[in-house]
C-alpha positions in Angstrom: -175.8 8.7 73.3 -178.0 5.6 72.2 -176.5 5.7 68.7 -172.6 6.4 70.2 -173.0 3.4 72.5 -174.2 1.1 69.6 -171.4 2.2 67.2 -169.0 1.1 69.8 -170.6 -2.1 70.8 -170.7 -2.7 66.9 -167.0 -1.7 66.7 -166.1 -3.9 69.8 -168.3 -7.0 68.2 -165.9 -6.5 64.9 -162.5 -5.9 66.9 -163.4 -9.6 68.6 -164.5 -11.2 65.5 -161.2 -9.8 63.9 -159.3 -11.0 66.9 -160.9 -14.4 66.5 -160.3 -15.0 62.9 -156.9 -13.9 63.4 -156.4 -16.7 66.0 -157.7 -19.3 63.7 -155.5 -18.2 61.0 -151.8 -18.2 63.3 -153.2 -21.6 64.6 -153.9 -23.3 61.0 -150.3 -21.7 60.4 -148.8 -23.0 63.4 -150.2 -26.5 62.8 -148.7 -26.2 58.7 -145.8 -25.2 60.3 -145.5 -28.1 62.4 -146.2 -30.4 60.1 -143.5 -29.1 57.4 -140.8 -29.4 60.5 -141.9 -33.3 60.9 -141.9 -34.3 57.4 -138.4 -32.4 57.0 -137.2 -34.4 60.2 -138.2 -37.7 58.6 -136.5 -37.2 55.5 -133.5 -36.6 57.1 -133.9 -39.6 59.2 -134.6 -41.3 55.9 -131.1 -40.0 54.5 -129.1 -41.0 57.3 -130.1 -44.0 57.0 -129.2 -44.6 53.3 -125.8 -42.5 54.3 -124.7 -44.6 57.5 -126.3 -48.1 57.5 -129.0 -48.6 55.1 -126.7 -49.9 52.2 -125.4 -53.6 51.9 -123.5 -55.5 50.5 -120.5 -57.9 50.8 -116.9 -58.0 50.6 -115.3 -58.0 54.0 -115.8 -59.5 57.0 -117.2 -56.5 58.5 -120.3 -54.9 58.7 -122.1 -52.2 56.6 -119.8 -51.9 53.9 -120.6 -52.2 50.2 -118.4 -53.3 47.9 -117.8 -56.4 45.8 -114.3 -56.5 44.2 -113.5 -59.0 41.8 -111.1 -59.7 38.8 -113.2 -58.5 35.9 -114.7 -55.5 38.6 -112.0 -54.3 40.9 -113.1 -50.8 41.1 -114.7 -50.6 44.5 -118.3 -48.7 45.3 -120.6 -48.0 47.9 -120.3 -46.6 51.4 -116.7 -47.8 53.4 -118.1 -49.6 56.9 -117.6 -47.1 60.0 -115.6 -44.1 58.5 -117.9 -43.6 55.5 -120.7 -42.1 57.2 -118.4 -40.0 59.8 -116.5 -38.8 56.8 -119.2 -38.1 54.2 -117.4 -40.0 51.4 -118.1 -42.8 49.1 -116.0 -44.7 47.0 -118.1 -43.4 44.2 -116.5 -39.9 45.0 -113.6 -40.6 43.1 -114.0 -40.4 39.4 -112.3 -39.0 36.1 -115.5 -37.5 35.5 -115.6 -35.4 38.0 -111.8 -34.0 39.6 -113.4 -31.3 41.7 -115.2 -33.8 43.8 -112.4 -36.8 43.4 -110.2 -33.8 44.8 -112.1 -32.7 47.5 -112.6 -36.6 49.0 -109.1 -37.0 48.9 -108.7 -33.5 51.2 -111.2 -34.9 53.4 -108.6 -37.7 54.2 -105.8 -36.2 53.8 -106.5 -33.7 56.4 -105.7 -36.4 59.0 -102.1 -37.1 57.7 -100.8 -33.9 59.5 -103.7 -33.5 61.7 -103.1 -36.6 63.8 -100.0 -37.9 66.0 -100.4 -41.5 67.3 -97.8 -42.6 69.6 -97.1 -46.4 71.4 -99.1 -49.3 70.2 -101.3 -47.3 67.4 -97.6 -46.0 65.5 -96.5 -49.3 65.4 -99.8 -50.5 63.9 -99.6 -47.5 61.8 -95.8 -48.4 60.5 -96.8 -52.0 60.1 -99.8 -51.0 57.8 -98.2 -48.3 55.8 -94.6 -49.9 55.1 -96.5 -52.4 53.4 -97.7 -50.0 50.7 -96.9 -47.5 47.9 -97.8 -45.3 45.5 -95.2 -46.4 43.0 -97.9 -44.9 40.1 -97.2 -41.7 41.5 -93.7 -41.2 42.7 -90.7 -43.9 43.6 -90.9 -44.7 47.0 -90.6 -48.1 48.3 -93.7 -47.1 50.7 -95.9 -44.2 51.9 -94.4 -44.1 55.2 -90.1 -44.9 56.2 -90.0 -47.5 58.8 -89.9 -44.8 61.6 -93.5 -43.6 60.3 -92.4 -40.3 58.7 -93.9 -39.8 55.3 -92.5 -41.0 52.4 -93.9 -39.5 49.2 -95.3 -36.1 48.8 -98.1 -36.9 46.6 -101.8 -36.1 47.5 -102.9 -40.2 47.2 -100.0 -41.0 49.8 -101.6 -38.3 52.0 -105.1 -39.6 52.0 -103.8 -43.1 52.4 -102.2 -42.0 55.9 -104.6 -39.9 57.1 -107.1 -42.5 56.5 -104.9 -44.8 58.4 -103.9 -42.3 61.1 -107.8 -42.2 61.3 -109.1 -45.7 61.9 -106.2 -46.2 64.0 -106.9 -43.2 66.4 -110.9 -43.2 66.8 -111.8 -47.1 65.8 -108.3 -48.9 66.5 -110.3 -52.2 67.9 -113.0 -52.3 65.1 -110.4 -52.6 62.4 -107.0 -55.4 62.1 -104.2 -54.3 60.5 -104.9 -55.9 57.3 -108.1 -54.4 57.5 -106.9 -51.0 57.2 -104.5 -51.7 54.4 -107.4 -53.5 52.8 -109.1 -50.0 52.8 -106.0 -48.3 51.4 -106.0 -50.4 48.7 -109.2 -50.0 47.7 -108.8 -46.2 47.8 -105.3 -46.6 45.6 -107.5 -48.9 43.4 -109.6 -45.7 43.2 -106.6 -43.8 42.5 -105.3 -45.7 39.5 -108.1 -47.9 38.0 -107.4 -48.3 34.8 -103.9 -50.1 36.1 -105.2 -51.6 38.8 -107.6 -53.3 36.7 -105.0 -54.2 34.7 -102.9 -56.0 37.5 -106.3 -58.0 38.5 -106.0 -59.4 34.9 -103.1 -60.6 35.3 -103.6 -62.0 39.2 -106.6 -63.5 37.5 -103.9 -65.3 34.9 -101.6 -66.2 37.9 -104.1 -67.8 39.7 -103.8 -65.3 42.3 -106.7 -64.9 44.8 -108.4 -61.2 44.3 -108.3 -58.9 47.5 -107.2 -55.8 47.9 -103.9 -56.5 49.9 -102.9 -58.8 46.7 -104.2 -56.1 44.7 -102.5 -53.1 45.8 -100.4 -53.6 48.6 -96.4 -54.1 47.5 -97.2 -58.0 48.0 -97.2 -58.5 44.4 -95.8 -55.0 43.1 -94.8 -54.7 39.9 -96.4 -58.2 38.8 -98.3 -56.4 36.2 -94.8 -55.5 34.3 -93.5 -58.8 34.6 
């Protein structure tokens, strides 16, 4: 009996020792897991900062945009203010070196062309903006919309510009003026036709016309590069 009792006590001590060991290992694992989660959260915050607000630059009167166009380099780059982080798009996403990414970016904006219906004052603003710009290098329409706001061109470039205009008016009408929306459409149009638009920028410089994306990409000086 004495020997059995001693064996039982030894087994109990061994079991308790194993439980304590397992408990310590579990605590260490928990601490390590908490550390990993905290590190991931910090990394995500860092990435969000860089995408949405950490990039600074110049070129417009509204904040958060990283683009500075000029006669010599008309191609915009960086993150669009306000909507860039929301739509997860950058001007740099449009490139002849990555056709798949370019098409995906165009599709992100095009979806709002048919996905948003404007009315009242927003519709009138939309018409005022979109009848000032065309996709003349892709189709012969006078503008990307008719005077009633209906689509005037079926190309993907026009759909992206119309979609962006609708998105900005639907979600951020108070943050963008009509000219600022037109300027944004002009930047994307410049990206869609970089060689032609850079050539047009050179002509604007020769004629002493101020560089901005309305002068460059809207119908204001349409065809000036041909003359």
